[in-house]
C-alpha positions in Angstrom: -33.5 -1.8 13.7 -33.5 1.6 12.2 -33.1 4.8 14.4 -34.3 8.4 13.0 -30.7 9.5 11.8 -30.4 6.3 9.0 -32.3 7.9 6.2 -30.5 6.6 3.4 -33.5 4.2 2.1 -36.0 7.4 2.5 -33.7 9.6 0.7 -32.9 7.1 -2.1 -37.2 7.0 -2.3 -37.3 10.7 -2.6 -35.0 11.5 -5.4 -36.3 8.4 -7.4 -40.4 9.0 -6.9 -41.3 10.6 -10.1 -44.5 12.4 -8.4 -42.4 14.0 -5.5 -40.0 15.0 -8.5 -43.0 16.4 -10.5 -44.1 18.1 -7.5 -40.8 19.5 -6.4 -40.6 21.1 -10.1 -43.9 22.8 -9.8 -43.0 24.3 -6.7 -39.8 25.9 -7.7 -41.6 27.1 -11.2 -44.5 28.6 -8.8 -42.0 30.2 -6.6 -40.4 31.9 -9.8 -43.4 33.1 -10.9 -44.4 34.3 -7.7 -41.6 35.9 -7.0 -41.3 37.8 -10.1 -45.0 38.9 -10.0 -45.0 40.3 -6.5 -41.4 41.7 -6.8 -40.1 39.7 -3.5 -36.5 40.6 -2.7 -36.5 39.4 1.1 -34.1 37.4 3.0 -36.4 34.4 3.3 -36.3 34.5 -0.6 -33.4 36.2 -2.2 -30.5 35.7 0.5 -28.9 38.7 -1.9 -31.7 41.0 -0.8 -31.3 40.5 2.9 -28.6 43.6 3.1 -30.5 45.8 0.7 -32.2 48.9 1.9 -34.2 48.6 -1.1 -35.9 44.6 -0.1 -39.3 44.3 -1.3 -40.8 41.7 1.0 -44.1 40.1 -0.4 -46.9 41.6 1.3 -49.2 39.4 3.6 -51.7 38.7 1.2 -48.9 37.5 -1.3 -47.4 35.3 1.3 -50.8 33.7 1.8 -51.4 33.1 -1.8 -48.2 31.3 -2.3 -48.7 29.2 0.7 -52.2 28.1 -0.8 -50.7 27.0 -4.2 -47.6 25.2 -2.8 -50.1 23.6 -0.2 -51.9 22.5 -2.9 -49.0 21.5 -5.3 -47.9 19.0 -2.4 -51.6 17.6 -2.1 -52.3 19.1 1.1 -55.6 21.2 2.1 -54.8 24.6 1.0 -56.7 26.1 3.9 -55.0 23.9 6.6 -52.2 22.5 5.3 -53.3 19.3 6.8 -53.5 15.9 4.6 -56.6 15.5 2.5 -58.3 12.6 3.6 -58.5 9.8 1.2 
């Protein structure tokens, strides 16, 4: 019997699942473009910016934009974040 700490099989599946890898690459690219477009330099996104007196956190609108698109990439409902019904 497997307990919650035995994720070895799941970890291997996550590393080799091409769809998961594609989504993660797309998320990385989304974040890079979003950060550049909104000039985000926030502790949550750029550790070097955490101590800067010139930090540029994202606006609430920019954060909502990012979350909607990230949810879409991951196959979730962009408004609720819930799994879409099949």
